[in-house]
N, C-alpha and C positions, 0 to 999 in steps of 0.2 A: 725672836731666835730663828736662826736659819741652819739647817742641816745640809751639808753638801760634801762631795768628795773632791779630791784635788786633781789637777790637770794630768793627762797622759800625753806624752810626746810622740806616740806611735802614729804615723801618718795613715789616713784611712785607706788610700789606694794601695799602699804597701801592705797593710793587713789583709785586704781582700786578695791581693795577689799571693800572699803567703797561704791563705786558706786553699787557693787553687793550685798550690805547689809551683807557682811561677817564680822566677828570679825577682828579688826585691828591686823595685824601681824599674820594672819592665815596661811600664807605660806611664805616660803623663796623665795628670788629673786636670780636668777642665771644669771651671765654674759654669753651671747651667742656669742659675737663678733659683728663686724660691718657688716651690710647688707643693703645697700641702701643710696640714697642721697636725701636730701631735695632740691627741685627746686622751684623757685618762678616765678610767672606768673603775668603780668599786664593785663590779660584778663580772663574772665570767660570761662569755658569749658576746655576740656583736651588737646587742642592745646596750648602749652606753649609759651607765649611771654616774653622772659627773658631780653630783652633790649627795652627800650621805649624812644622815643623822643616826647616831648609834644610841643604844640604851646604856644602862649601867654597866660599868666594867666588870669583867669576870676575873676573879682572883686579883683584883687591883689593876688589871691592864686592859686596854683596848687593842684588839687585833684587827687590822684591815687588809684586804687584798686590793692591790692596785695593779690595773692592766693599762699598758700604754699602746695606743694604736696610732698609726699613721693614716690620716683621713684627708678628705677634701683634695685629693690629688686629681688634677685635671688630666684626662687622657692626652698624651703628647706623643710626638714622633719627631725623629730626625732622619732626613733623607728617606722618608717613607717607612722607617723602622720604628715601631711602637715601643714605648718604654713599659715593660710589663712586670718586671720583678725587681725587688730590692735585694741587692747582693751583699750589702754592708751598711752599717750606720753608726753614728756617734751621738751620744747625748749624756746628759748628767741630770739626774733627778734632784730637785730641791724640795725641802719640806720646811715651811715657814709657819711660826705661830706656836709651835711646841717641838719638843725634841722627839724625833722619831727614830726608832732603831730598826734597820733593815735586816730581817732575819733570813730572808730567802729571796733569790733572784734566779728566774729561769726563762727559757726561750722556746718558741714553738717548733724549732728545727735544730739540726746539728749546727753548732756555732763554735767559733773561736773568738773569745772575748779577752782582750788584754787590758781592759779597764782596771786601774790600780785599786779601787775600792768598790764594794757592792753599792750599786746606785749609779755608777759610772759605767757606761757601755761604750767600748770601742770594738765592734764585733764584725766579723765576716760570717755570712750565712751560707750554708751549703744544702740545697742547691739554690737558695734564694727564695724569698717570700713573694708569692704572686699577689699582685694588686687586683682586687675584685671590687668593682664598683667604686674605684678610687680610694680603697683602704686596704690595709693589711695590719695584722697583729705583730707587735715587735717584742715586748718584754713584759714579765709579770714580777711583781715584788710583793712580799708579805712584810708589813710594817707594824711594829708594836709601839704603843705609847703608854706611859704611866697614867693611870686614872682615866677620866674622860676628858680629852682635850677639846678645846673649842677654837673656832676660826682658824683652822689649819688649812693652809694653802699648798697645793701640789703644783709644781711648775718645772721649768728647765732653767739651767744655768748656761748662758751662751758660751762660757769658757769650755763647756763640754764638747763643743764643736772643735775639738782640738787641732784638726787638720786644716781648718779654715785658713790659718795664718800661712800655710804653705801653698795655697792655691791662688793664683793670680785673679784679681777681682772679687774674691770672697770676703776679705776683711771689711771692705767698705760697705758690703751689703748687710753684714751683721746678723747672719742666720742664728736661730736658737738651737738647731741640730743640723746634722748632715746626713745624706744617704747617697749611695751609688747603685748603679745597675749590676748586671751580671756579665760574665765573660761570653756566655753563649750568645748574647745579643750585641756583642762588641760594645758594651756600655759600662764596663767595669771602671773606666776612668772618667765617667760623667757624674759630677757631683752636684746634687740638688740640695737646697736648704729647706728647712721646715720651721714654721712657727709653732705655737702651742695655745691651747685654751686652758686656763687654770681650772683645777678641780678643788672642791672644798669639803672638808670634814667638819660636821657640827658647826655650821655658821650660825651666828646669833642674829644676823640681819640678812639683808639681800646681798649675796656675795657678788664681787666684781668678776664677771666672766668674759671680759674684753680680751679678744685674741691678741697675743704678743707676736709680732711679725718682724721680719727683717725689712730691708729697704729696697730690694730689687727682685722683681718677679722673673719667672722664666721668659715671659713674653717680652720683657724689656732687654734681656740678654740676647734672645733670638736664636740660640743654638737649636732649641726645640720649638715646634709649633703645635698649637692645640688641634686635635683631630676632630 
């Protein structure tokens, strides 16, 4: 069984521009390749807990807190300007193995999110989330399950990178999510992709934690160079 929410047609660059009160379509969006992985954690804070085993359900239900982080981002720069902040991102949470009900979704900063369903994020961040040691916190969900579910896999639906189809070079690369920079760094139109590492709730064996990635890195695209 797979829980997901449906596709939004709002373009990422247009959304970020709207957050900054700029005219829609004011700048083109350029594909910059993949740089980073989304990792999920079942605990608050920056110590990631990516596999969780719960006890007996309370009042017949199991509640889990799920935090999504963008991690493993290489320090990169274009024309000497470093990429330091995430100004907007697109992703869609998937829950496989049991039916999960998303009760809450919140963000670490002021945000405009036009995702159509809870679990789908098409968001512009103000003033943007700073990358520290190659990572930044993106979004938190509270998820409820009936009973005590087993072998539940948390991941991303690549269709959640809704704007990829509007960016030249992106569809062939197949990213699992998208993010852009900020206006202050003149990087609002620079779109990067990210992969993800599955997280597991109550696995009964050794869970598969193989990263799921796209097909083209930032180094292959060449717009940004590693610092």
